[in-house]
N, C-alpha and C positions, 0 to 999 in steps of 0.2 A: 651575151655570155659573161657571167661574173667570174672574176678571177678568185681563186681560193688559195690563200696563203696560210702557212703554218708559222708560228712564232718559235724561234729558238732563243735561248738566253745564255749569255756568257756567265761564267762563274763569278766574274766581277759584279755583274748586275744582280745575280742571285744573292750575293753577300750584302749588297746595298739594300735589296728588297727586305731581307730579314731584319735590318736595322731601322727601317722606316716605321713611323707611327701609322695608325689606321687612316688618318686624313690624307697623308701623302700617298699611301698605297692606293686609296680610292682615286685620287687625282691621276696617278700614273696608269691605273687600270682603265680609266676612261680614255686616256690618250692611246693606250694599246688597242682598244677597240677601234678607234678611228684609223690607226695605222693599218690594222688588219683589213679594214674595209677598203682603204685606198692608200697604199704606201707612198704615193706621189703627192699627197695632200700638203705636206709640209716642205719647207725650203731645203734645198740641197746644201750640204756642207761644202764650203769652198774647196776646189781642187780635187774633189772626189766624185766619181761618176754616179754611183748608186748609194751614196751616204747622205742621210738626211738628219735634221735636227728639229726637235720640238721644244718650244719655249716653256719653261717651268719656273716656279718659285718654290724651292724646297728649303724648308727651315729658314726662310727669310733671305735666301741667297738666290741670285739669278743663275739658273742652271739650264742645261739642255739635255734632253733625253736623245741619245744618238742611236741610230739604227742603220742597218745595211739591207737594202732590198736586193733580192736575187742572190743572197749569200747563205749558204754555200751553193745553192742552185736556184733555179727559177721558181720553185715552189715555196721557198722559205724567206723569212725576214729575220735577221739576227739582231736582237736588242743588245747593244753593246754596254750601255750603262748611262748613268746620269753624271754629267760632268759640270764642274764649276766654270762659269763663263769667265770669271776674273783671272783664272789661271791660264787663259789663252788655249784651253783644251790640251795642255801638256799631258795630262793623264790619258786622254783619248789617244793621242799620238803613240804613246808607249803601248797601250793595250792593242791598238790597231795593228802595230808591227808584230806583236806576239801572236795575235789571233789569226791574221791572214798572211 
């Protein structure tokens, strides 16, 4: 039995998406397909039970696409956004507190 997940996107991610070039959008789209097929494929984010991160290089910066499995329910995966790794995910922490 295959699990079927739907993707939800935060406003933060949608705003980011609108500002990316075609190359970056294609890279992210490929990762979203992999996430939808198996949300547990990528490593967990430390200290979070169902939070995962995907390594990306966006505009020459090491970044992570962060998403939450089973949020808001067991049928959905919420794509939180792309976060700069150098900032120690401070933007992620702020967004996570507002979203959930």
